[in-house]
Steps between C-alpha positions, in 0.01 A plus 500: 500500500486372144797568282281497191220743425257441215283762336296550186205269552143606440180443310519478121267390225574192291754585232651774713851537641667546835862533607601358835811620681714321757756714680758344724649661806796397716659302215592563138334275246798453268579138604143400574211335329177695528171326444135586466248254637125514523231332701128512441246398766475121516794447269862409550771758469639524146839617383419761237840627395853520633812691403862424575650846520864403434439363149146610420365149462128469552223252558133544417209274582323374189186685606670840466749451214466770239295723731726567801855636500738510796787749504720687744635842575803432717558871557165502681552154648165414350350223288186554298233274359328649198166328452318550171180353359383413848235234543255432783702189587797726582308626803704420810724641769845545349807456712859594436776275628878510506792274575866472419571285195838359394630613162473149355154422634197509270219725607221276369528234769512759773189664361302180458587386852437840655821460695547862611587621849366857492143592411305820468159569643314461172295723274153424371428480129136475394400461137130558454247691291 
């Protein structure tokens, strides 16, 4: 059984917004990195955004900078991905991932490599007229 559960996907028009949620069970996220990844049919998986909970450091892919924001609510053991000004090219299945990260480790490399041990089941985001 997955320890991560995503929600919030759906169908939205271009320019619209969605907020994805990733809730962890069986562990607390405080010393973890939480990442959002996406994969469209026929394309490789892409690291969209990652958050290192302990110090709040973040990484964003160039394709989403200025449009997406990752943030956490540790009381709810949840990480969110706020997606604004959505474009058709954002259409994909979005996955949440988690792994322990050392205090001194940068989150960017972990996000780019996709080196996470726990993954959610995914939630579909479709941006279309």
